[in-house]
C-alpha positions as CSV (number, residue, x, y, z in Angstrom):
1,X,-179.7,-75.9,-32.7
2,X,-182.8,-77.4,-32.2
3,X,-181.4,-80.7,-32.0
4,X,-179.8,-80.0,-28.9
5,X,-183.5,-79.7,-26.7
6,X,-185.4,-82.1,-29.3
7,X,-185.6,-84.9,-26.6
8,X,-186.3,-82.9,-23.5
9,X,-189.4,-83.3,-21.8
10,X,-191.4,-82.4,-18.9
11,X,-194.3,-84.4,-17.7
12,X,-197.4,-82.2,-16.4
13,X,-196.5,-84.0,-13.0
14,X,-193.3,-82.1,-12.8
15,X,-195.1,-78.6,-13.7
16,X,-197.6,-79.3,-11.2
17,X,-194.7,-80.2,-8.3
18,X,-193.4,-76.7,-9.6
19,X,-196.6,-74.9,-8.4
20,X,-197.0,-76.9,-5.4
21,X,-192.9,-76.2,-4.5
22,X,-193.5,-72.3,-5.2
23,X,-190.8,-73.1,-8.0
24,X,-192.7,-70.5,-10.5
25,X,-189.6,-67.9,-11.4
26,X,-192.1,-68.0,-14.8
27,X,-195.0,-66.3,-12.8
28,X,-194.6,-62.3,-13.0
29,X,-196.2,-60.3,-10.5
30,X,-197.2,-56.9,-12.8
31,X,-198.7,-57.0,-16.3
32,X,-195.9,-58.2,-18.8
33,X,-194.3,-55.0,-20.4
34,X,-194.6,-56.6,-23.9
35,X,-198.2,-57.5,-23.8
36,X,-198.6,-53.4,-22.8
37,X,-197.0,-52.1,-25.5
38,X,-198.1,-54.4,-28.0
39,X,-202.0,-54.2,-27.0
40,X,-203.0,-51.7,-29.5
41,X,-202.0,-54.0,-32.3
42,X,-203.7,-56.9,-30.6
43,X,-206.7,-54.9,-30.4
44,X,-206.9,-53.4,-33.5
45,X,-209.8,-50.9,-32.6
46,X,-211.6,-54.0,-31.1
47,X,-213.9,-53.9,-28.1
48,X,-215.1,-57.0,-25.9
49,X,-212.7,-59.6,-27.1
50,X,-212.6,-63.1,-26.7
51,X,-208.6,-63.9,-24.9
52,X,-207.3,-67.0,-25.2
53,X,-204.7,-67.8,-22.5
54,X,-202.9,-71.4,-22.9
55,X,-200.4,-72.6,-19.7
56,X,-202.0,-69.2,-18.0
57,X,-200.6,-70.0,-14.5
58,X,-201.7,-67.6,-12.7
59,X,-201.2,-64.5,-14.9
60,X,-201.9,-61.2,-13.7
61,X,-202.4,-60.2,-17.2
62,X,-205.7,-62.0,-17.3
63,X,-207.4,-59.7,-15.0
64,X,-205.7,-56.6,-16.7
65,X,-207.8,-57.7,-19.9
66,X,-210.7,-58.4,-17.9
67,X,-210.6,-54.8,-16.3
68,X,-210.7,-53.4,-19.8
69,X,-213.9,-55.5,-20.9
70,X,-212.6,-58.1,-22.4
71,X,-213.5,-61.7,-21.7
72,X,-210.7,-64.4,-20.7
73,X,-210.3,-68.2,-21.3
74,X,-207.3,-70.1,-19.9
75,X,-206.3,-73.8,-19.6
76,X,-203.7,-75.0,-17.0
77,X,-202.7,-78.3,-15.4
78,X,-202.4,-76.9,-12.3
79,X,-205.3,-76.2,-9.7
80,X,-202.7,-74.8,-7.3
81,X,-202.0,-71.9,-9.4
82,X,-205.6,-71.6,-10.5
83,X,-207.3,-71.1,-6.9
84,X,-204.4,-68.4,-6.2
85,X,-205.4,-66.3,-9.3
86,X,-208.6,-66.2,-8.2
87,X,-207.5,-65.8,-4.2
88,X,-204.5,-63.2,-5.0
89,X,-207.2,-61.1,-7.0
90,X,-209.7,-61.1,-5.0
91,X,-212.0,-62.7,-7.4
92,X,-214.8,-65.2,-6.0
93,X,-215.6,-68.1,-8.5
94,X,-217.4,-71.3,-9.0
95,X,-216.3,-74.7,-10.1
96,X,-217.5,-77.2,-12.1
97,X,-216.6,-80.2,-14.2
98,X,-216.7,-79.9,-17.9
99,X,-218.8,-82.8,-19.3
100,X,-216.6,-83.3,-22.7
101,X,-213.2,-83.7,-21.3
102,X,-212.5,-86.6,-18.3
103,X,-211.4,-85.2,-14.7
104,X,-211.4,-81.7,-16.2
105,X,-212.8,-78.7,-14.4
106,X,-213.6,-75.0,-15.1
107,X,-213.3,-72.3,-12.5
108,X,-215.5,-69.4,-13.0
109,X,-214.8,-65.9,-11.6
110,X,-218.3,-64.1,-10.7
111,X,-217.0,-60.9,-11.2
112,X,-215.1,-60.9,-14.2
113,X,-215.1,-62.7,-17.6
114,X,-213.0,-65.1,-16.9
115,X,-212.9,-69.0,-16.9
116,X,-210.3,-71.2,-16.6
117,X,-209.8,-74.7,-17.3
118,X,-207.9,-77.5,-15.3
119,X,-207.3,-79.9,-17.3
120,X,-204.3,-80.8,-20.1
121,X,-204.3,-78.1,-22.5
122,X,-204.6,-80.8,-25.7
123,X,-207.8,-82.1,-24.1
124,X,-209.2,-78.5,-24.8
125,X,-210.9,-77.8,-28.0
126,X,-212.9,-75.2,-30.0
127,X,-215.8,-77.6,-29.2
128,X,-215.7,-76.2,-25.7
129,X,-215.2,-72.5,-26.0
130,X,-215.5,-72.4,-29.8
131,X,-212.9,-69.4,-31.7
132,X,-211.0,-66.5,-29.8
133,X,-210.6,-63.3,-31.2
134,X,-207.1,-63.0,-29.4
135,X,-204.6,-65.7,-28.0
136,X,-201.7,-64.3,-25.8
137,X,-199.3,-66.9,-25.8
138,X,-196.6,-65.5,-23.4
139,X,-194.7,-69.0,-21.9
140,X,-196.6,-71.1,-23.3
141,X,-194.7,-72.4,-26.6
142,X,-191.2,-72.1,-25.0
143,X,-192.4,-74.2,-22.6
144,X,-194.0,-77.2,-24.0
145,X,-192.3,-80.0,-25.1
146,X,-189.7,-79.3,-28.0
147,X,-191.0,-82.5,-30.0
148,X,-195.3,-81.3,-29.5
149,X,-194.8,-77.9,-31.3
150,X,-196.6,-79.0,-34.4
151,X,-199.5,-80.2,-32.3
152,X,-199.3,-77.2,-30.5
153,X,-199.9,-74.9,-33.0
154,X,-202.4,-77.0,-35.0
155,X,-204.2,-76.8,-31.9
156,X,-203.7,-72.9,-31.5
157,X,-204.8,-72.6,-35.3
158,X,-207.9,-74.3,-34.7
159,X,-208.7,-71.7,-31.6
160,X,-208.3,-68.9,-34.1
161,X,-211.0,-67.0,-35.1
162,X,-210.8,-65.6,-38.4
163,X,-210.5,-61.9,-37.1
164,X,-207.6,-63.4,-34.3
165,X,-204.7,-62.0,-33.7
166,X,-202.4,-64.3,-31.6
167,X,-199.6,-62.4,-29.9
168,X,-196.5,-64.8,-29.5
169,X,-193.6,-64.1,-27.2
170,X,-190.5,-66.7,-28.0
171,X,-186.6,-66.8,-26.6
172,X,-183.0,-67.2,-28.5
173,X,-180.9,-68.0,-26.4
174,X,-177.7,-70.3,-27.0
175,X,-179.5,-73.8,-26.1
176,X,-176.1,-75.7,-25.5
177,X,-175.4,-73.5,-22.8
178,X,-179.1,-74.1,-21.2
179,X,-181.2,-77.2,-21.4
180,X,-185.2,-75.2,-20.6
181,X,-187.6,-74.2,-20.3
182,X,-188.1,-71.6,-21.7
183,X,-187.3,-73.9,-24.6
184,X,-185.2,-71.7,-27.8
185,X,-187.9,-71.4,-30.3
186,X,-186.2,-69.4,-33.0
187,X,-188.0,-67.1,-35.7
188,X,-187.5,-69.7,-38.3
189,X,-189.3,-72.2,-36.9
190,X,-192.4,-70.2,-35.9
191,X,-192.6,-69.3,-39.8
192,X,-192.5,-73.0,-40.0
193,X,-195.3,-73.9,-37.5
194,X,-197.3,-70.8,-38.5
195,X,-196.7,-69.7,-42.0
196,X,-198.6,-71.6,-44.1
197,X,-202.0,-70.7,-42.7
198,X,-201.0,-67.3,-41.1
199,X,-199.2,-63.9,-41.6
200,X,-196.5,-63.5,-39.3
201,X,-195.2,-59.4,-38.2
202,X,-192.4,-59.5,-35.8
203,X,-193.5,-56.6,-33.4
204,X,-190.2,-56.5,-30.6
205,X,-187.1,-57.8,-30.3
206,X,-185.6,-57.3,-27.0
207,X,-182.2,-58.1,-24.7
208,X,-183.8,-59.9,-21.8
209,X,-180.5,-61.4,-20.3
210,X,-180.9,-60.5,-16.3
211,X,-178.5,-61.8,-13.9
212,X,-180.7,-65.1,-13.5
213,X,-180.1,-65.8,-17.1
214,X,-176.8,-65.4,-16.6
215,X,-176.7,-67.9,-13.3
216,X,-178.1,-70.6,-16.1
217,X,-174.6,-69.5,-17.9
218,X,-176.3,-68.3,-21.1
219,X,-174.8,-65.0,-22.4
220,X,-177.2,-63.4,-24.4
221,X,-180.9,-64.0,-24.5
222,X,-183.6,-62.2,-26.6
223,X,-186.9,-61.8,-26.4
224,X,-189.3,-62.0,-29.4
225,X,-192.9,-60.9,-30.3
226,X,-194.7,-62.1,-33.0
227,X,-198.2,-61.2,-33.9
228,X,-199.7,-63.7,-35.6
229,X,-202.9,-63.4,-37.9
230,X,-204.9,-66.0,-40.1
231,X,-204.3,-65.2,-43.6
232,X,-207.1,-64.0,-45.4
233,X,-208.8,-66.0,-47.7
């Protein structure tokens, strides 16, 4: 099943183009229901947790978490997405270059503990912002090019602090009927990517087929939420 999408490639420019054309059906104007229902598991009683958002777009989840007293660091290629995030949430921000990443910028909220890096995700590393206590991956692993998944997983693992709780959202459907994105990521692959160094728990599995996905030609779509935590040494 994985072979059908193995060679599918979305260039960074295509993602930027989607933002410029406002072709962003993946953006949700509300906090993701599976994040809301899993948040206690992610926090595990902790306060002031540092969250990482890979490919963050303008997710309203970031302000929701910051309003609770957590801090948020996101990475996003689209400058427009980042600017819209601050404008739509009525947050003032500053912009500054990132010395260690050529041509990258970081946008920092003045009111909330939110820093969004405008750069290629693979240019980011723990040397820039350290490691994180939580990661919310709502549309990142399912959006990257399938051939880059091992590179992606090693980056994410390198960003996980020892107490990190990584919430990963994936989709199951028949990839012969739809080329993606979002791409098909079977549970077996989640285990092959993260299972050597992490424990993986399937928290939720929900039917997420809507008329939109039927329009893609799909007859079923399952959304899975995994909680991934570093194995204790």
